[in-house]
C-alpha positions as CSV (number, residue, x, y, z in Angstrom):
1,X,-13.4,15.0,30.3
2,X,-10.8,17.2,30.1
3,X,-8.1,14.7,29.7
4,X,-10.3,12.6,27.1
5,X,-10.4,15.6,24.9
6,X,-7.1,16.2,24.7
7,X,-6.4,13.1,23.7
8,X,-9.0,13.1,20.9
9,X,-7.1,16.2,20.0
10,X,-3.9,14.9,20.0
11,X,-4.6,12.2,17.8
12,X,-6.6,14.3,15.2
13,X,-3.4,16.9,15.3
14,X,-1.1,13.7,15.2
15,X,-3.0,12.0,12.0
16,X,-3.3,15.6,10.1
17,X,0.8,16.1,9.6
18,X,0.2,19.6,9.3
19,X,3.4,20.5,11.1
20,X,6.5,19.3,11.8
21,X,6.2,19.5,15.6
22,X,3.3,17.5,15.5
23,X,4.9,15.2,13.1
24,X,7.9,14.7,15.8
25,X,4.7,13.9,17.9
26,X,3.6,11.4,15.7
27,X,7.5,10.0,15.4
28,X,7.3,9.3,19.6
29,X,4.5,7.7,20.3
30,X,3.1,6.1,16.6
31,X,0.1,5.8,15.4
32,X,-2.8,6.9,16.7
33,X,-6.8,5.9,15.6
34,X,-9.6,8.3,16.4
35,X,-13.3,8.7,15.9
36,X,-13.8,7.6,12.3
37,X,-16.3,9.7,10.4
38,X,-19.0,7.7,9.4
39,X,-17.9,4.9,12.0
40,X,-20.3,4.6,14.7
41,X,-19.8,2.5,18.1
42,X,-22.1,0.0,18.7
43,X,-23.5,-0.8,22.5
44,X,-24.2,-4.3,23.6
45,X,-26.6,-5.4,26.4
46,X,-25.8,-8.0,28.7
47,X,-26.9,-11.6,26.9
48,X,-26.7,-9.6,23.4
49,X,-26.0,-12.2,20.4
50,X,-22.7,-11.5,19.1
51,X,-22.2,-12.3,15.2
52,X,-18.7,-13.7,14.6
53,X,-18.0,-13.5,10.6
54,X,-15.2,-15.3,9.1
55,X,-12.9,-13.9,6.3
56,X,-10.4,-15.2,4.0
57,X,-7.4,-17.6,4.4
58,X,-4.6,-15.9,4.1
59,X,-0.5,-17.2,3.8
60,X,2.5,-15.3,3.3
61,X,4.4,-18.1,1.4
62,X,1.8,-18.1,-1.4
63,X,0.3,-15.0,-1.4
64,X,-2.9,-16.6,-2.4
65,X,-5.9,-15.6,-0.4
66,X,-8.9,-19.0,-0.1
67,X,-12.4,-18.3,1.3
68,X,-12.9,-19.6,4.6
69,X,-15.4,-22.6,3.5
70,X,-12.8,-23.5,0.5
71,X,-11.4,-26.1,3.9
72,X,-14.3,-28.4,5.3
73,X,-14.4,-26.5,8.5
74,X,-17.7,-26.9,10.4
75,X,-20.6,-24.9,9.1
76,X,-24.0,-22.8,9.7
77,X,-27.2,-24.2,8.3
78,X,-27.0,-21.4,5.6
79,X,-24.0,-19.3,4.6
80,X,-24.5,-15.4,3.6
81,X,-22.3,-13.9,2.2
82,X,-21.6,-10.0,3.5
83,X,-21.4,-7.2,0.7
84,X,-18.2,-6.2,-0.3
85,X,-16.7,-3.0,-1.0
86,X,-14.6,-2.9,-4.6
87,X,-11.5,-2.6,-2.7
88,X,-12.4,-5.9,-0.4
89,X,-13.0,-7.8,-3.7
90,X,-9.5,-6.6,-5.4
91,X,-7.8,-7.5,-2.0
92,X,-9.4,-11.1,-2.3
93,X,-11.9,-10.9,1.2
94,X,-14.8,-13.1,1.3
95,X,-16.9,-12.2,4.3
96,X,-19.6,-14.9,5.5
97,X,-21.5,-15.9,8.6
98,X,-19.8,-18.1,11.0
99,X,-21.4,-21.2,13.2
100,X,-20.0,-19.8,16.2
101,X,-22.6,-18.5,18.9
102,X,-21.7,-15.9,21.3
103,X,-23.7,-14.0,24.0
104,X,-22.7,-10.7,25.4
105,X,-20.2,-10.9,28.8
106,X,-21.9,-14.8,28.7
107,X,-18.7,-17.1,29.1
108,X,-18.8,-20.6,27.3
109,X,-16.8,-23.4,27.7
110,X,-16.2,-26.7,25.7
111,X,-18.9,-25.7,23.4
112,X,-19.2,-28.1,20.5
113,X,-18.9,-26.7,17.2
114,X,-19.3,-30.4,15.3
115,X,-17.7,-33.1,13.9
116,X,-15.9,-33.9,10.7
117,X,-14.3,-37.4,9.2
118,X,-11.8,-36.7,7.0
119,X,-11.2,-38.2,3.9
120,X,-8.6,-38.4,1.3
121,X,-9.3,-35.3,-0.5
122,X,-10.6,-33.5,2.5
123,X,-7.0,-34.5,4.7
124,X,-4.9,-33.9,1.7
125,X,-6.7,-29.9,1.8
126,X,-5.8,-29.3,5.6
127,X,-2.4,-30.7,4.7
128,X,-1.4,-28.4,2.1
129,X,-2.5,-25.7,3.9
130,X,-1.1,-26.4,6.7
131,X,2.2,-27.2,5.1
132,X,2.0,-23.5,3.4
133,X,1.0,-22.0,7.1
134,X,-2.5,-20.6,6.0
135,X,-4.3,-18.4,8.6
136,X,-7.7,-17.8,9.5
137,X,-9.1,-14.3,9.8
138,X,-12.4,-13.8,11.9
139,X,-14.1,-10.7,12.6
140,X,-16.3,-9.3,15.4
141,X,-18.0,-6.1,15.5
142,X,-15.5,-4.9,13.2
143,X,-12.6,-6.2,14.8
144,X,-10.4,-9.1,13.1
145,X,-9.1,-11.5,15.3
146,X,-5.8,-11.8,16.6
147,X,-3.1,-14.0,18.5
148,X,-1.5,-12.7,21.5
149,X,1.9,-13.5,21.4
150,X,4.3,-12.8,24.4
151,X,7.9,-11.8,24.1
152,X,10.8,-10.5,25.9
153,X,11.6,-7.5,24.6
154,X,15.0,-5.9,26.3
155,X,14.3,-7.5,29.4
156,X,10.3,-6.6,30.2
157,X,7.7,-8.8,28.8
158,X,6.1,-7.2,26.0
159,X,2.9,-9.0,23.8
160,X,2.5,-8.2,20.1
161,X,-0.7,-9.3,18.1
162,X,-0.8,-11.3,14.9
163,X,-3.5,-11.5,12.9
164,X,-5.4,-14.7,12.1
165,X,-4.4,-18.3,13.4
166,X,-2.6,-20.9,11.4
167,X,-5.0,-23.4,10.2
168,X,-2.8,-26.1,11.9
169,X,0.9,-27.0,12.3
170,X,3.8,-29.5,11.8
171,X,6.0,-31.6,13.9
172,X,7.4,-34.7,15.1
173,X,5.7,-37.4,18.1
174,X,8.4,-38.0,20.5
175,X,11.0,-39.9,19.6
176,X,10.2,-40.1,15.8
177,X,11.4,-38.5,12.9
178,X,8.4,-38.7,10.8
179,X,6.7,-35.1,9.9
180,X,2.9,-35.4,10.9
181,X,0.4,-32.9,10.3
182,X,-1.8,-31.3,13.6
183,X,-4.7,-29.3,13.2
184,X,-6.3,-26.4,15.2
185,X,-9.7,-27.6,16.2
186,X,-10.2,-25.8,20.0
187,X,-10.5,-22.1,19.9
188,X,-10.2,-20.4,22.8
189,X,-11.8,-16.6,22.4
190,X,-11.2,-13.7,25.0
191,X,-13.4,-10.7,23.8
192,X,-12.4,-7.6,25.7
193,X,-15.3,-4.9,26.5
194,X,-15.3,-1.5,28.0
195,X,-18.4,-1.2,30.4
196,X,-20.2,2.3,31.1
197,X,-20.9,2.5,34.3
198,X,-23.9,4.5,34.2
199,X,-25.8,2.4,31.3
200,X,-23.8,-0.9,32.0
201,X,-24.2,-1.7,28.4
202,X,-20.7,-2.3,26.7
203,X,-18.5,-1.9,23.7
204,X,-16.2,-4.4,22.4
205,X,-12.5,-3.3,22.1
206,X,-10.7,-6.3,21.5
207,X,-11.4,-10.1,20.0
208,X,-8.0,-12.5,20.4
209,X,-7.8,-16.3,20.4
210,X,-5.7,-18.8,21.6
211,X,-5.6,-22.0,19.4
212,X,-5.1,-25.7,20.5
213,X,-4.8,-29.2,18.6
214,X,-6.7,-31.9,21.2
215,X,-7.5,-35.1,20.2
216,X,-11.1,-35.3,21.7
217,X,-12.4,-38.1,23.2
218,X,-16.0,-39.3,24.2
219,X,-17.8,-42.3,25.6
220,X,-20.2,-44.8,23.4
221,X,-21.6,-43.3,19.9
222,X,-21.3,-39.9,18.3
223,X,-24.9,-38.1,18.8
224,X,-25.6,-34.4,19.1
225,X,-26.0,-34.8,23.0
226,X,-22.6,-36.1,23.2
227,X,-20.0,-35.0,26.3
228,X,-16.7,-34.9,25.8
229,X,-14.4,-36.6,28.5
230,X,-11.4,-34.5,27.0
231,X,-13.3,-31.1,27.8
232,X,-16.0,-30.7,29.5
233,X,-17.5,-27.5,31.8
234,X,-19.4,-29.8,34.4
235,X,-16.2,-31.4,35.6
236,X,-13.9,-28.4,35.0
237,X,-12.2,-30.1,32.4
238,X,-10.7,-27.1,30.4
239,X,-8.3,-27.6,27.6
240,X,-5.1,-25.3,28.5
241,X,-2.8,-26.8,26.0
242,X,-1.8,-29.1,23.0
243,X,-0.3,-32.3,25.3
244,X,-2.9,-35.1,23.0
245,X,-2.4,-33.0,19.3
246,X,-5.0,-33.7,17.0
247,X,-3.5,-35.3,13.7
248,X,-4.6,-35.3,10.2
249,X,-5.4,-38.2,8.3
250,X,-7.3,-40.0,6.3
251,X,-10.6,-41.2,7.9
252,X,-9.3,-39.7,11.2
253,X,-12.3,-37.9,13.3
254,X,-11.9,-33.9,14.2
255,X,-14.1,-32.5,17.0
256,X,-14.2,-28.9,16.9
257,X,-15.1,-27.2,20.0
258,X,-14.2,-23.6,21.2
259,X,-14.5,-21.3,24.7
260,X,-15.4,-17.6,24.7
261,X,-14.3,-15.4,27.7
262,X,-15.1,-11.8,28.3
263,X,-12.5,-9.8,30.1
264,X,-13.5,-6.0,31.0
265,X,-10.7,-3.7,29.6
266,X,-10.1,-0.5,30.3
267,X,-9.4,0.6,26.6
268,X,-12.0,3.0,25.2
269,X,-13.6,2.0,21.8
270,X,-11.9,4.9,20.2
271,X,-8.7,3.6,21.1
272,X,-9.2,0.1,20.5
273,X,-7.6,0.1,17.0
274,X,-4.1,1.1,18.7
275,X,-3.1,-2.1,19.6
276,X,-3.4,-3.2,16.1
277,X,-1.3,-0.4,14.8
278,X,1.3,0.0,17.2
279,X,4.8,-1.2,15.1
280,X,7.0,-3.7,17.2
281,X,9.8,-1.8,15.8
282,X,8.8,1.4,16.7
283,X,12.5,3.4,18.1
284,X,14.5,1.3,14.7
285,X,11.4,2.9,12.5
286,X,11.4,6.2,13.4
287,X,15.2,6.7,14.1
288,X,16.1,5.3,10.4
289,X,13.5,7.3,8.9
290,X,14.3,10.0,10.8
291,X,17.8,10.3,9.7
292,X,17.0,9.5,6.1
293,X,15.0,12.3,5.9
294,X,17.5,14.9,7.4
295,X,20.2,13.4,5.1
296,X,18.0,14.3,2.0
297,X,17.2,17.7,3.4
298,X,20.2,18.7,3.6
299,X,21.1,17.2,0.5
300,X,18.2,19.2,-1.1
301,X,19.4,22.6,0.8
302,X,23.1,22.3,-0.8
303,X,22.0,21.5,-4.2
304,X,19.8,24.8,-4.2
305,X,22.4,26.9,-2.4
306,X,25.0,25.7,-4.8
307,X,22.3,26.1,-8.1
308,X,21.3,29.7,-6.7
309,X,24.7,31.4,-6.3
310,X,26.0,29.5,-9.7
311,X,23.2,30.6,-11.7
312,X,23.1,34.1,-10.2
313,X,26.4,34.3,-11.4
314,X,25.8,33.2,-15.0
315,X,22.8,35.6,-15.6
316,X,24.8,38.6,-14.2
317,X,28.0,37.9,-16.5
318,X,25.6,37.1,-19.4
319,X,23.4,40.3,-19.0
320,X,26.8,42.1,-18.6
321,X,28.3,41.2,-22.1
322,X,28.5,44.7,-24.2
323,X,31.2,44.0,-26.9
324,X,30.0,42.2,-30.4
325,X,34.0,40.2,-29.9
326,X,32.2,39.6,-26.0
327,X,28.9,38.4,-27.3
328,X,30.6,35.7,-30.1
329,X,32.5,34.0,-27.3
330,X,29.6,33.6,-25.1
331,X,29.4,29.7,-23.6
332,X,27.4,27.4,-21.5
333,X,23.9,27.3,-21.4
334,X,23.2,30.6,-23.0
335,X,24.8,29.3,-26.5
336,X,22.2,26.6,-26.9
337,X,19.2,29.5,-26.9
338,X,18.2,28.9,-30.4
339,X,17.5,25.5,-29.5
340,X,16.8,24.4,-26.1
341,X,12.8,24.7,-27.2
342,X,13.2,22.8,-30.0
343,X,10.3,20.0,-30.7
344,X,11.6,16.9,-28.7
345,X,11.5,13.1,-30.8
346,X,8.2,11.1,-29.9
347,X,6.6,14.8,-28.9
348,X,3.5,13.1,-28.6
349,X,4.3,10.2,-26.4
350,X,6.0,12.7,-24.0
351,X,2.6,14.3,-23.6
352,X,1.3,11.3,-23.0
353,X,3.5,10.4,-20.2
354,X,3.4,13.7,-18.7
355,X,-0.5,13.7,-19.0
356,X,-0.4,10.0,-17.2
357,X,2.1,11.2,-14.2
358,X,-0.2,14.0,-13.2
359,X,-3.0,11.6,-12.9
360,X,-0.8,9.4,-10.7
361,X,0.3,12.5,-8.8
362,X,-3.0,14.1,-8.0
363,X,-4.6,10.4,-7.0
364,X,-1.4,10.2,-4.4
365,X,-1.8,13.2,-2.9
366,X,-5.3,13.3,-2.5
367,X,-5.4,9.8,-1.0
368,X,-3.2,10.9,1.0
369,X,-4.9,13.7,2.6
370,X,-7.6,11.7,2.7
371,X,-5.9,8.9,4.5
372,X,-4.2,11.8,7.2
373,X,-8.1,12.9,7.9
374,X,-9.0,8.9,9.6
375,X,-10.8,8.4,6.5
376,X,-9.3,5.1,5.1
377,X,-9.1,3.6,8.7
378,X,-7.9,-0.1,8.8
379,X,-10.7,-0.8,9.9
380,X,-12.3,0.5,6.6
381,X,-11.4,-2.8,5.1
382,X,-10.8,-2.3,1.5
383,X,-11.3,2.0,1.5
384,X,-7.8,2.7,0.9
385,X,-7.9,0.5,-2.6
386,X,-11.3,1.7,-3.4
387,X,-10.4,5.4,-2.7
388,X,-7.1,5.1,-5.3
389,X,-9.5,3.0,-8.0
390,X,-11.9,5.8,-7.7
391,X,-9.2,8.9,-7.3
392,X,-7.7,7.7,-10.2
393,X,-10.8,7.7,-13.0
394,X,-11.5,11.4,-11.8
395,X,-8.2,12.5,-12.1
396,X,-8.2,11.7,-15.8
397,X,-9.6,15.1,-15.9
398,X,-6.6,17.0,-15.3
399,X,-4.2,13.8,-17.2
400,X,-6.3,15.1,-20.7
401,X,-5.7,19.1,-19.3
402,X,-1.7,18.5,-19.2
403,X,-1.2,16.6,-22.1
404,X,-2.9,18.7,-24.4
405,X,-1.8,21.7,-22.8
406,X,2.1,20.5,-23.7
407,X,0.7,19.1,-26.7
408,X,-0.4,22.7,-27.9
409,X,3.1,24.4,-26.8
410,X,4.4,21.7,-29.1
411,X,2.7,23.3,-31.8
412,X,0.2,20.2,-32.1
413,X,-3.1,20.0,-33.5
414,X,-5.1,16.6,-33.3
415,X,-5.9,17.0,-29.5
416,X,-8.4,14.5,-30.0
417,X,-5.6,11.8,-30.7
418,X,-3.6,12.7,-27.9
419,X,-6.7,12.7,-25.5
420,X,-7.0,9.1,-26.8
421,X,-3.6,7.8,-25.9
422,X,-3.6,9.9,-22.4
423,X,-7.0,8.0,-21.9
424,X,-5.5,4.3,-23.2
425,X,-1.9,3.7,-22.9
426,X,-1.1,3.3,-19.5
427,X,-4.5,1.8,-17.9
428,X,-4.1,-0.7,-21.1
429,X,-0.5,-1.6,-20.5
430,X,-1.5,-1.7,-16.4
431,X,-5.0,-3.7,-17.3
432,X,-2.8,-6.0,-19.3
433,X,-0.5,-7.4,-16.7
434,X,-3.3,-7.7,-14.2
435,X,-5.6,-9.6,-16.5
436,X,-2.5,-12.4,-16.8
437,X,-2.1,-12.1,-13.0
438,X,-5.8,-12.7,-12.5
439,X,-6.1,-15.7,-15.1
440,X,-3.1,-17.0,-12.5
441,X,-4.8,-16.8,-9.6
442,X,-8.0,-17.8,-11.2
443,X,-6.2,-20.7,-12.2
444,X,-4.9,-21.8,-8.5
445,X,-9.1,-21.5,-7.5
446,X,-8.0,-18.4,-4.9
447,X,-10.7,-15.8,-3.7
448,X,-8.4,-13.5,-4.9
449,X,-9.3,-13.7,-8.5
450,X,-11.5,-10.7,-9.3
451,X,-14.6,-11.9,-10.4
452,X,-16.8,-10.9,-13.9
453,X,-19.0,-8.7,-12.0
454,X,-15.9,-6.9,-10.7
455,X,-14.3,-6.7,-13.7
456,X,-17.6,-5.2,-15.7
457,X,-17.5,-2.5,-13.4
458,X,-13.8,-1.8,-13.4
459,X,-14.2,-1.8,-17.7
460,X,-16.8,0.7,-16.7
461,X,-15.3,3.0,-14.7
462,X,-12.3,2.9,-17.2
463,X,-14.4,3.3,-20.5
464,X,-17.6,5.0,-19.0
465,X,-15.9,7.7,-16.5
466,X,-12.0,8.1,-17.2
467,X,-12.1,8.1,-20.9
468,X,-14.3,10.5,-21.0
469,X,-13.1,12.8,-18.2
470,X,-9.9,13.0,-20.4
471,X,-11.4,14.0,-23.4
472,X,-13.0,16.8,-21.5
473,X,-9.7,17.9,-19.6
474,X,-8.4,17.4,-23.2
475,X,-11.0,19.8,-24.7
476,X,-10.1,22.1,-22.0
477,X,-6.4,22.6,-22.1
478,X,-6.3,22.7,-26.0
479,X,-8.6,25.7,-26.1
480,X,-6.6,27.9,-23.4
481,X,-3.4,29.7,-25.6
482,X,-0.2,28.3,-25.5
483,X,2.5,29.7,-23.8
484,X,5.0,31.5,-26.2
485,X,8.7,30.3,-25.8
486,X,11.1,32.8,-23.7
487,X,13.5,32.4,-26.8
488,X,13.1,32.2,-30.3
489,X,14.0,29.0,-31.9
490,X,16.3,28.5,-35.0
491,X,15.5,27.0,-37.8
492,X,18.7,24.7,-38.3
493,X,19.7,23.0,-35.5
494,X,22.8,23.0,-33.8
495,X,25.3,20.5,-33.7
496,X,25.8,18.9,-30.1
497,X,29.6,18.9,-29.3
498,X,30.9,15.6,-28.1
499,X,30.1,15.0,-24.0
500,X,32.6,14.1,-21.2
501,X,31.5,10.6,-20.3
502,X,30.0,11.4,-16.9
503,X,27.5,13.3,-19.4
504,X,26.6,10.2,-21.2
505,X,22.9,10.0,-21.4
506,X,22.5,6.8,-19.7
507,X,24.7,7.0,-17.1
508,X,23.5,10.4,-16.0
509,X,19.9,9.4,-15.7
510,X,21.1,6.2,-13.9
511,X,22.9,8.3,-11.3
512,X,19.7,11.1,-11.5
513,X,17.2,8.0,-10.1
514,X,19.4,7.6,-6.8
515,X,18.5,10.0,-4.8
516,X,15.0,9.9,-5.2
517,X,14.5,6.8,-4.2
518,X,17.3,7.3,-1.3
519,X,14.3,9.7,-0.1
520,X,11.5,6.5,0.0
521,X,13.7,3.2,0.3
522,X,13.2,3.2,4.0
523,X,10.0,3.7,4.3
524,X,9.3,1.3,1.3
525,X,10.5,-1.3,3.5
526,X,7.6,-1.1,5.7
527,X,5.0,-0.9,3.3
528,X,6.2,-3.7,1.7
529,X,6.0,-5.6,4.9
530,X,2.7,-4.1,5.0
531,X,1.4,-5.4,1.7
532,X,3.0,-9.0,1.8
533,X,3.6,-9.9,5.3
534,X,0.0,-8.9,6.2
535,X,0.7,-6.6,8.6
536,X,-1.0,-3.2,9.1
537,X,0.5,0.4,7.8
538,X,-1.4,3.4,8.7
539,X,1.2,6.5,9.3
540,X,0.2,8.3,6.6
541,X,0.9,11.7,8.2
542,X,4.7,10.3,8.3
543,X,3.8,9.0,4.7
544,X,3.3,12.2,3.2
545,X,6.1,14.2,4.5
546,X,8.4,11.6,2.9
547,X,6.4,12.3,-0.3
548,X,6.8,15.7,0.0
549,X,10.4,15.1,0.2
550,X,10.5,12.9,-2.5
551,X,9.1,15.9,-4.8
552,X,11.6,18.2,-3.9
553,X,14.3,15.6,-4.3
554,X,12.8,14.6,-7.6
555,X,12.6,18.2,-8.8
556,X,16.2,19.2,-7.6
557,X,17.9,16.5,-8.9
558,X,16.7,16.7,-12.0
559,X,17.0,20.6,-12.3
560,X,20.9,20.4,-11.4
561,X,21.5,17.6,-13.9
562,X,19.5,19.7,-16.5
563,X,22.0,22.5,-15.6
564,X,25.4,20.4,-16.2
565,X,23.7,19.4,-19.5
566,X,22.5,22.8,-21.1
567,X,25.9,24.0,-20.0
568,X,27.9,21.3,-21.9
569,X,25.8,22.6,-24.6
570,X,23.5,19.2,-25.0
571,X,20.1,20.8,-25.4
572,X,18.1,17.5,-25.5
573,X,17.1,17.8,-22.4
574,X,12.9,17.1,-22.6
575,X,12.9,13.0,-22.2
576,X,16.2,13.1,-20.4
577,X,14.5,15.3,-17.8
578,X,11.4,12.9,-17.5
579,X,13.9,9.8,-17.5
580,X,16.5,11.0,-14.8
581,X,14.2,11.1,-12.1
582,X,11.8,8.5,-13.2
583,X,14.7,6.2,-13.6
584,X,14.5,5.8,-9.6
585,X,11.5,3.2,-10.7
586,X,14.2,1.0,-11.6
587,X,15.7,1.3,-8.5
588,X,12.3,0.4,-6.2
589,X,12.1,-2.5,-9.0
590,X,15.8,-3.6,-8.1
591,X,14.8,-3.0,-4.3
592,X,11.5,-5.5,-4.5
593,X,13.3,-7.7,-6.0
594,X,16.4,-7.4,-3.5
595,X,13.2,-7.9,-0.5
596,X,11.3,-11.2,-2.5
597,X,14.9,-12.7,-1.8
598,X,15.4,-11.8,1.3
599,X,12.1,-11.2,3.8
600,X,9.5,-13.2,1.6
601,X,9.6,-17.4,1.6
602,X,7.6,-17.5,-0.9
603,X,8.7,-20.7,-2.8
604,X,5.9,-21.6,-5.3
605,X,6.4,-20.0,-9.1
606,X,2.5,-18.7,-9.5
607,X,3.2,-16.6,-5.9
608,X,6.3,-15.4,-7.3
609,X,4.9,-14.1,-11.0
610,X,2.4,-12.4,-8.4
611,X,5.2,-10.7,-6.6
612,X,6.4,-9.8,-9.6
613,X,3.9,-8.6,-11.3
614,X,2.1,-6.2,-8.6
615,X,5.4,-4.4,-7.9
616,X,6.5,-4.1,-11.8
617,X,3.0,-2.4,-11.9
618,X,3.4,-0.3,-8.9
619,X,7.2,0.5,-10.6
620,X,5.9,1.4,-13.9
621,X,3.4,4.2,-12.0
622,X,6.2,5.0,-9.8
623,X,7.8,6.0,-13.1
624,X,5.1,8.1,-14.5
625,X,4.8,9.5,-11.8
626,X,8.7,10.9,-10.7
627,X,9.1,11.2,-14.0
628,X,6.4,13.8,-14.3
629,X,7.7,15.7,-11.4
630,X,11.0,15.9,-12.6
631,X,10.0,17.2,-16.4
632,X,7.5,20.0,-15.0
633,X,10.9,21.1,-12.8
634,X,12.6,21.1,-15.6
635,X,10.5,23.3,-17.5
636,X,10.0,25.8,-15.1
637,X,13.5,25.8,-15.2
638,X,14.6,26.3,-18.5
639,X,11.7,28.5,-18.7
640,X,13.3,30.5,-15.8
641,X,16.8,31.3,-16.7
642,X,16.3,31.8,-20.7
643,X,13.7,34.5,-19.9
644,X,16.3,36.2,-17.3
645,X,19.1,36.8,-20.0
646,X,19.2,39.7,-22.6
647,X,19.4,37.7,-25.9
648,X,19.2,39.8,-29.3
């Protein structure tokens, strides 16, 4: 009991990411699962029926999911759809009942599922899915089906797991160069269970399969009682290889069969997700990211030290000026004190983008907190996307508040106009891209296309909840008194002197985005891999640390470049502060393009458009998030330094 308590405590502490020491423990041991709130284990007695469910067909080559029964597989007498949450529907999950019949701890051999005779249409459908390397996904007791693959790693054998099994494979017969398509029509399932010694009840802790392609044979005419000669438990003839594979061609007969084996396991129910969440390249992953974080922390410390020393010297020098002659000779950032808080061009748009950035920041921060506490485990399919959507909607309150507060500081009076633009600008751009992508998916008849009912729910969340909350936040923010500027603004704008080449706005903005992107790009590789290569990502404690580093880096690089800009007597800092850290989104999109050409195998135009469309949305969100961090850092910095010097 003591050991079990310690293990459970360690899992909870590792996932919370509250302290550096615990995060380093997470580095070493990887991500661990634990008892999730609201998720209860299910006990099975011997002989209890186990309900196998089928999920979507997925391919990393097309990124277009399809429902299982879009192919002519064997069907149950009645297909029943499971209720999916909002996140599952958006991911393209279509969970339905399967014709497989499992009995707890009762092994079955060579069960005949059914027979299909291919016509030209069905043969073509199977060939297309095999050619695009589609995988079949199944679920048992909320565990996804995996294929164990043995490999030799550093001299010792190890097992890695891949989600789902391939529909089939391509190959040639010996001595022939003609490409043929073969179907995986025999499945050898292994259900792993952990048995309670006292009650003899068992809990499922693993669901594995080994697929085979077998050209089944039988004697006489086909009937429901036909016994196969290629797979017969009575004669102990079992399928152990794909020596005589089942070819996919018109008028070919395919017989689907399966075995079920039950194996007792030492793995407890609380740890059953560990095998799914373990990364195959742990050492490279941890070393790379720790190395990256250390570099960024070091650079941030150097930047902070230089800034503090330089600023302290400047403020001391400015406050010691006594004679009129000295005052007239002042240079640097103090010289533009009469213009530094002058209203920026397109100030309304800046207010809208800052409000949207606050909304993004709040959504990401709260999502990560929930994820670290275990509420958004991979076992809760679609939970992450559902949580992000709902949090985005409710964070509209803070978006309205932030935009109207800034608007009032700019001496604006029409707060409703700003609230309206805040509620509609960013969601409208994202929705426009999303609708175009959804139309493309719909044209491919993929299950990833969002149904009209879900579309209506999304529109209701936007117009029914988010928009009113933005207006409520805007009203509260506008009613509060505006913050006074530390210095008065001159009526006549000061002329900005000619700037050095390295202070050119475009150059300094592009330079400013490099460091924030450098803080996240290694972690970005693993996030993109989990999204586009159908793998699990569950190192949220670590991701939160990277997020904090990103915030610090965005703030510091923007403050440094803002200081250099003011020292060169250029007071147009409002938009530049936003764009400096926001330019990291450009590098994110460029990295996504590099990832597409180097890591993905996408060849279809529609799939490529989906990838770049979704990455464009992600980059746009990253732009408003990082831009807002940089803007608020600069606003705080300028107010601080100009309130610290004596100005007559």
